[in-house]
Residue, then its C-alpha position, 0 to 999 in steps of 0.5 A: m454597427a450598433k452591436q459593435d458600438g454596444g460591445g465597445e461601450a461594454q469594453q469601456r465599462r469593464g475598463p482597461f484592466s479586465s484582462f489583467h484581472l482575468t490573468l490574475g484570477a487564473r494565476l491565483k487558481a493555478y497557485l491554489l492547485t499547486g499549493i494543494l498538490v504540495t501540502a496535501p500528500i505530506s499532510i495526509t502522510l503526517y496525519l496517518a503517521w500521527l494516528v499510528i503513533d498516537w494509537v501505539d502510545g495509548l496502547v503502551n500507556n494502558l499497559l504501563p503502571a501509572q507510576y511509570h507514565p512520563d506524564q507523572y514526572l514531566p509537565f508535557t507529553l512525549p509523543g512517540l515514546g510508546l512507539l520507542i518502548m514497543l520497538a525496544f520490547l520487540i527487539l528484546v523479545g527477538m534477542g531472547s527468543a534467539g537463545f536456547v532458553g527463549a526458543l524452549l519457552v516459545r516451543l512450550g507456548e506453541g505447544v500450549v496454544g496448539r492444544m486449544p481447538v480454536m486458538r491453534g487455527i488462528y495462531s497457525a494461520t497468523k504465524q504462517i502469514f507473518e513468516t511468509v511476508l516478513t522472511q527475506q527469502s519469500d517471493a510473496f507480493r514481489e511480482v506484479v502481473l496482469v491476469e485475465y479477470p473477471r472475464k476474457d479480454a478484461w485484464c487487472i493488476a494482480f500479485v503472485t503470492g507463491a506457487t500452488k502446491g499440495q492438494l490444490r495443485q494435484s486437483l488442478l493438474g487435470a486441467g492440462y497445466d503443470d505449473w500453477v501460481n496463487v494470484f491475489v487480485p486486490t480491490t480498488p481503492n482498498p488493496t487489503s481486500g480482494y480475491l485469491i485465484f489459481v492461474p496457470r503460470s503461462d496465463v499471467r503476464p509479468l510486469s517490470m513495475s515494482v510492487e509499490d508502483g502496482l499498489k499505487a495504481v490499484v489505490s488510485g484507481g489507475i490515476v497514478m501509473p508508473s512512467d514508461d520504461v521504454p527509452p525515447a530512442a527506442d520509441t523513435k526507432s519503432s516509430s520510424a520503422 
C-alpha cells in the first residue's frame, strides 16, 4: 500500500498534464522527422545543382575576356549564365561538325591527336566511352542483373555493359560457354567505382527494375529498394495455393 501511495503522490506531483506533455513531445518529434524527410532531399538536390552551375559559371568566366563579363555591365551576377553559354557552345559545335567542313576539321584534329603516343590512347578510350554511353542504340547500363559475386551464394546488383567480344571472348570460349557478357559491379555508396567481370550469360539473373532503381539501391546500401511489382491479387492466389 505504501508503494501504491507513493506512486499516487508521484502522479500528483507530475500533474494531470503529464500525458499531454508526452503526447506533445512525441508529436513534435514526428513533425521534426517529417520536416527533415521533406526538406533534406530537395535541399541536397538544389545544393548539388548549385555547385554544378557555380563550377560551370566559374569555368566560363575564366575563359571569357574581362570586358565580356556580365558583372561589368550589371550591378548583380547572373547565376546560370555560364551554363547557358556552355550549352549554346556545344550546340554550335554539334551543328558545325555535322557539315562537310566541320567533319573534315574533326578528322584532321583526330589525325593530329592520333600521332601523339600518349594522347591518342586517352582520346581513343574517352571517345569510345562517350559514344557507347550517349548513343541511343547502345545497351550500356540499360540492363540490371544479379550476379554471383564475390563468392558462391552471395549475389549483388550489377549492370550489363555489353557483350564480350574479340580476344577476350576467344580466350573464354574454352570454359564451355559461348555467350559471355561484360558486367560492371558497382561499389556502395559510390557507384562510379567498381569491378569489371566477364560472366556467362546463363549465370546472370535479369531484373525488371530500371537502371535508376538499381543505382538507388546501390547508393543507399539497400535502404531504398524498388517496390514489389507483383500485384496483390497474384500474392493472394499464391498464398492461398
